[in-house]
C-alpha positions, 0 to 999 in steps of 0.5 A: 497524457491519457488514462491509460498512460497514467493507470501503470503505476497505480495498477502495479501498487496494487498487485501485492495487495489485491484490491480492486478500487480505491478513491484516489485523492488528487494529489496521487495522481499525474501532475499536470503538464509542465510539473514535475513530480518533485514540484507537486511534492513541494507543492503538497508540503507547502500546502501542509505547512499553512494547515493549523495543527490540532493542539493535543493527541486527545483532541484528534477524532479517532476511527475504529479499526474494525477491518482486518484488511483496509485501504488508508487514504491520507489527503489535504482533508486530513487532520493535521498534528505537530509532532516532534518530527514535524508536522504531518497529515494523520489518520488516527484509529482506535483499537479494539481491546484483545488479549493477543498481540496483532500482527500489522502488514503495511504495504504503501503502493508506489504511485507518482509520489510516495508517502512514507509512513510512521506508526504510533501506538498510544495507551488509553492515556494517549502516551506512546507505547511504541513508535514504528519509524518510516525506515521499517518499510522498505522497497521491494522492487525486484519482482514484477508482481510482487511489487512496486511497493514498500512494505514492512511489518510491525506488532501491536502489543497484547494487553499487560496489567493496566497498559493497553495499546488503545490508539494507533496513528499513522503519519509521516516526518518532515525528513521522511517526506523529503526523501526519494525512492529509486524505482528497480529499472529491471522490474520497470524494463520488464512491465514495459514488455507488456505495457508499451502504451504507458508512460513507464520509460520516462520513469526507469531511471526515476527516483520517486519523491516522498510526499506529505500525502498518499495511500497504504494498505493495512492487514491485521492477524492476531498472533493467536490466528498467525500460529494456528493457521496451516501453512495452506491458508497462505495460497490464494483462493485461485490457487487452492481451487486450481489444486483441487481440479487441475485447469489447462493453460488455456483455462487459466489464462481465460480466467485471468482475462475475465478477472481483469475485464471485471476489475477484480485484480485480486482474483486476477492476480491469483489466477496469475499465480496459480498459473505460474505454479502450474508451470505456464509461463505466460500468465504475467503477459496475459494479465498485461495485455487483458488491461483496457 
């Protein structure tokens, strides 16, 4: 399978989040010839079962969560912990001290397999304050650009008295990693109109298996900034620029092509959205046609 043929699901996963690049764990790549996605997911689970788990939550290595937006890669090199829900690879964060609650938007792009996360919030004594199950993150496959993704939100609570949300764990459960997500046939068929070189066709009726490894995207926002921000702040920078100086249809399309050529997919998607808001209906076709 060529790189171009492998790229579609990875690219569509980026569309909702606008990240232009990420190092891909081998577990996220297409399986070898003759190996199904289900077989690959099973092999990943068997590898996890052989890993030695860290004994205590306090023994995990925690990295500071000091970015508002970040990709999280969960692979076979991650730490392993045996939760009540089963053994899992885990990414562990220490949280900044803040008097404000923090809203977290979590997006899981659909690759050849899916990592369905659970989130655990701990206090300074490593006692569980909050557990957000995988069922909180749902599939929204109705729109092509809005994504072949799982997505959901949760709140990291503000400090109250002596209790403070000090740590956050990202992991999955034994039950969730054995499940599947059925793709939206309609969205995939629309994608095929623009990407005939991909192997989307053979995935039209697929249920993508969940896996022990994967990637996700975090976007954090304090409650104070959420309440204070005007509605206009939700517009992409490209839309704001277009509102300040109206562009012609050809100008929109040229900006889309230029952004794709520069691998700046966040900017490209912003121009797609701006063009559609301006009433130009071919923007998505231009976006997909510009793919190398």
